[in-house]
N, C-alpha and C positions, 0 to 999 in steps of 0.2 A: 584160516587155512596156513599149513606148511607152505617151505619154499615152492617141493614139489609138486605140491598139490596145487598152488597157488598156477606154477607152470605148464601140470596140466589142465587147468582148468582154461587158460586161455592156447594152448595146443587144439585141444580139443571144440572150445564156443567160437573162435574167432579164424574166420580163415586165413593159412600161411604160406603163402608164394612159396616159400624155401621148401614147405615139406607138398601141398597139393598142386603146385603149379596154377596154369591158365584160369583155375576155378576162384582163384583169391583177386586176380589183376582186377583195379578199377582204374576206370581214362577219363577218371576224374576226378577233382580235388575236393567236390563239396562234401565230406565227410570229415575230411582231413582240416577243413573251415569252420566246420561247426565243430570238432575237435576245441582247434585251437581261442573260439571267443570261448568255448563254456569251461580252458584255462587262463580266460584274458589275456591270453597275445606274448605269453613267458618268452619267445624267442624275440621281443622288440626291447627287452632288458636285459641284451648283452649282445654281445659284437660275433660277427660269427664270419668262417670262411669257407666256403659251399664248393664240392670238387666233384663233379663226372668224367666218365670216359667209361668207355669198352671195356681195358684193361690198364691197370698199374693206381687207380684211383685210392685202392688201400692203401699202396705201398706209399703215394705220396703226400695222403694223408695223415700217415703215421710221422711220416720225416717233418711236415710240419706240426704237428703237435708236440714233437719232441723238441724243437725250435722253440715254442713258445713256453714250454715246459721252461727250459733251461733259463729263460728269459726271464725266469721268475711271475709270469702270468698263469692265473691258476685255469686251468685249461682243460675242456669240455671237449670230447672224443667221440663221435656218433659215425659207426660203420657197421657193414652187414657184410655175407650173415656172420655167423660164428660158427665156432671150432669147438666148444664143448663145455661153454655153459652160454646160454642165453644173456647173461649180463655185461659177457664182452663186449655187445656190440655200446655198452653204455659206462665212458668211464669218467674219470676227472685225476687230473694229474696221472694217469697210467694205471688207476686201480678202479677197479671195475666197481660198480655200482651196488650198495650192499645186499644181502635178501630180502632183508626186513623193509628196507624201503621199496621192493617190488611188490613183497607180500601188503603192505598197507597201503600203498598204492591201487593196486585191483580190487583192496576191499571197500576201498573208500568211493571208489569212482565205481564199482559195479554197474549201478544203476545208470552211465550214462555210458558204459559200452554194452550192458544190455538194451539199451534206447537207440543208440545208432550203428551195433552190429559194423563194428572197420573190421578192417583187415588187421590182420598181425603185425603188417608193415603200419598203417595208420598208427594202432594203436604204439608198438614201438618208440614213433617218432613222436608224438605224444608225452609219452615219458619221461623221455630225453629230452624235451625242451623244457617241460615240469622241472625238471630234475634240475637242471644247468642253474634254472632261472632262480629255483629254492638255495642250492649252494652258489648262487652268487659266482657263478665263473667269470671271467675277465672277457676269454673267449673262447667261442669252440669251434670245432674241425668238424664238419659237418662233409658225411659224403655221403650220396646219391645213392640210390638202389639199383632203380631202375630207369634208363633214359633221363630224363633232366623235365621239361614242360609239364609232365601230370606225376612225376614225382611228389613225393607224400611231403619228404625234406623242401620241397618248393617255394612255402611259403616264407622264406627269409628271404629279409636285402642283406647280403652278406656285404663286407670289405674288397672281398676279392671273392672274383670267379673262377675254379681252373674248369681247362677240361685237357684232360691229360690224348687221350686219344679217339680216336672214329672209327669201330669195327661192325663186319657183322653179326651183332649177336643179339637175342631176343628179334627175332626180325618178325615174326609174329603179334609182336604188341608194337618196334618202333618201325617198322618198314621195311623193304625187301630189298631197299639199295640206300649206300652210301649217303646221297643226298636225306631221305627223310629221316634216317638215323641220325644226323645231323642238328637238322630243325627239331629232332625231342631233346637232342641232349644240349642245341644252343640254346632254349628253351630256360638255363638258369639266369641267361644274360638278364640282369635286371639295369634301368635307367640310371643312368651316369657311373654304375660299379663297373671298377677298371675287371678284363677277362685277358688271361693267361691260357694259349691255348700250348700242347704238346704236339706229338706226332699231327699230321697233317696233308691229304693229298687236294689234288688238283678241283676232285667230286665237292672236297668238302670243307674247303678254305672259304669258296666265295658267299656258299653259307650264314661262316659264322660273321665273317665279315661287316654282308648284310643285315643279319643280327645285331649284331653290336651299333652300326649305324643310325639301324633306327634304337637304338637304344640312345644316341651319343656316350655309349661309353669306348673306354680307348682300348685297343685289343693289340696284343704282344703275341709274336711269335718266339717259342722259346728258343726254336732252333739257328734262327733269323740272332740270338743273343748269345748264346753257347754254341761249343765244338768238344765233344769229346774227344780228345788227342789219345788215352791211354786209358785201360782201367785194367787190374789185375789180381788176383785174393794174396793175402798174404798168408805164411804159414801160423799166425796167431785168428785166423778167421775173420781178416778184415778185409773187404773191398777196399782197393786205394782206385782212385779216378783223377788223371790229368784234365784238365780244364779249361780251355781257352775262353776267353769274354774277348769276339769277336770282334766287337766295336772299339775299346781297350786294348787289345793286342797284348792283353797279359795273361799268363799264366798261374794257377794254383791246384793245389790238391785239397779234394775232401776224400773221406774216410768212412765209410758204412760198411752198420753189422750184417746188410741184407749183400747176397751175394750173388742173388742169379741175374744170367747175362743180362733178362732184362732191365734189369736195371740200370744198365747203362741207356736207357731211354728216359727210364723215370728219374735220374738223377739232372737229368737236361730243364725238364718240366722242372721240378721242385727247385733248379737253382733261378729259373726265370721268376717262377713264384717268388720267392725267397727275396729275390730282387725289390720286387712290388710291394712287398709284406717289411721288409725294411723302409723302405719310404713313408708308408702307411703307418706305422706302430714307431719309425725314430730307433731302429732297432741295428746295431752294426751285423754288417753279409758275417766280416770277420769271425767272429767270433761266431755268429749266428750259424756258420757252418760246421762247428764243431762239434755243435750240438745231435746232429745226425748221427758219428762214430755211434751210436748205443741206441739206435731208436728201437732197433727189438726190446731188449732187455729194458729202453724205459716208458715205453707204451705199451708193452706184453703184446705184440704183434706173431701172430705164427700161419703157418701154413705160405710162408713162402720162402720155395728151396731150402724148407727146414733140413739139416741133413739126422738123419734117427739113429743112424750106422755108419762105422768106420770100416771094415772089415766083414761082411760087403759095405760097400759103401749104397747107403740106404738113402734118399731122398722125397720128402712127398713136396709137394706143390700143388695150390689149387687150381694153375689153369685150365680153362673149361672150353676155350671157344680156338677157333684154326690159328687166332691172329696169337693167343697166349701160346698153344701148346707147338706152334713155330718157331717160338723164342726159347721155348725150352729144349727142343730138338739137337737148335743151336749149340747149346748150353751143354747139352749131354756128347758132341761130338767134336767138342773140345778135351773131351777129358780124357782118359786113361783107364783104361779096363778091360776085361777079357771080354767078356759075356754081358749081355745086356737083357735085363731081364724088366719087362713092364709089367706094372699091377693097374687096369684097367676099372673104370666104372664110367658111368656118366651117367645121367638125368635125362627122362623121354622128352624132351623140348628142343633136345640140340639136334645141330645137324650132324649126326655122325660120320656121316658120311666124309665133310669136311674135316675132320679131327683124324680120320683114320687116313686120309690123306696122305699127310703133312707129318706121319710118323715110318717109324722106321723096321721096315719089314724085318728082318733078320734079325731081330730080337726075340725072346723067347715072351712070349704072350700070356698073360692069366686074366683072362676077359671072369669079370664079375657086378657087385650092383652095391651102392652106399644104403644106408637102412633107411630110409626115407619114401614116404607113397610115391615119390618125382623119380623114382628110380626106373631106368630104362632095364628092365627084365635083365638078368645073365645072360639067357638061350637067346635071345632076340638081340644083342650086342653081340655074343659069340657067331649066330648067324649072319650078322651086319656084316662081322671083320672076317668070316670064312667065305662068300661073296666079295671082298676085295682083294682077294689073295694073302690075306692072312691066317697064320694056324697058333693053336695055341690050344691052352688047358682055358673048362669053366668052371667054375666057382659059387656059390650061393651065396658068398657075403663074404666080406673085405677080409677079414679075421682066417677064415681058410686058401684066400688067393694069397694074401700075403706068407702065410706056413707055408704053403707048397712053393710059393719063390725060394723062402730061405731057408728051408731043406736043402733045394737045387744049385742053390748060388753056390761057388768057391770065393773065396775068401778075396779073390783078387778082382768081382766080378760086382754090375753097379747092380742096386735094383731101382727102378724110379717108379715111386708111387699117384696116381692121379686121374685125369679126366673128369673132373668135378670137386667141389668142396668138399662135397658131405663123403666123398671116398677118402679124402683127407683127415677128414672131421675120424672117421671109425678108426683109418689110423692111429691117428694120436690119440684116440680113448684107449687102444689097447697096447698103447704106448706105455702110457701110466697105468694102467692095471697090471701089466708086467714088471713093474718097478716097485708097483705095491708091493 
């Protein structure tokens, strides 16, 4: 099979949550464990870092991978979803798994895939762990797909567990309250393995502390360790953070090529996680900080406040829930522009009303839908928005919506593209096609 034929097989034969939603979700680890047994438990032969959270886990995972790469470790990175190519999910030292590896792996193991009928995510985790083990990585940074307790990645016993934050997302699977979701995400806490918690609330922290206590794990809260004093974006496109170590009362600077306002929160979780990692791996903290200045470049991260044009200022970001969109709106409000245009699409299992309520009604909206089966129909999104007091245009695909926004925008306007990672994926694909 060719690479494209292999992808077609995977997308058609295996349930894929990214595309079809809840029908692909499995509320147990039995298939993952059977696959793991078939491959002889590859994750037991490399060290790992496990990262969960409602928002920010992707950015933090990439920052940590950049640190390990800079320190000379052969570094695996497992993330989801992908933007343009399935292989983005599985990287070593910033390089995607080769197409030939994917093709050969599927052809060689078709029988077990047919026998167990794993979900797309279960299969991808098995491929990643097998590939990392065969390539003899020193460390793998593993991002949780959804939740934690029943996520396919949760067969690992990492050196460090990280929970970036806890918000209301995927409530149909993880529970309708923050305490329920905290229990699910806290399910990655392992016996004796230290855990770092980023943002927390009075509802979530007691749950996480109890889980850590039951597992005899040391729990560190990032915001009691570090405080952000200031952040600004330099002309060279690098974001500069002035941070204080609360206990030591010393200030220092961190530079990062991810410039979203929400990175103000992620950087604190990252620094606390890095503190633990430096202890575990005997790394130098000051030297390690330098590695994140070029995180996106080093690891190939896309879709986080990604600037596609300057005049008009066009930005795409994968924020896809109320908490994430709230941070996006804060960032937008901090900028100078004449008119704001928003290209918005969502998937059908999101709480659309909670997303709409945090968006500015004085923007010009272009309601659309991403090119995945899970997409909420653009007509339904338009009707939802109209009932909530919004007005705007409706377009059947992202390309048409962006084209209309670009035609109407002036050079000093801003266009924000988002609402779903899949809207951003469509936008990035269009951007690449236009360049070519």
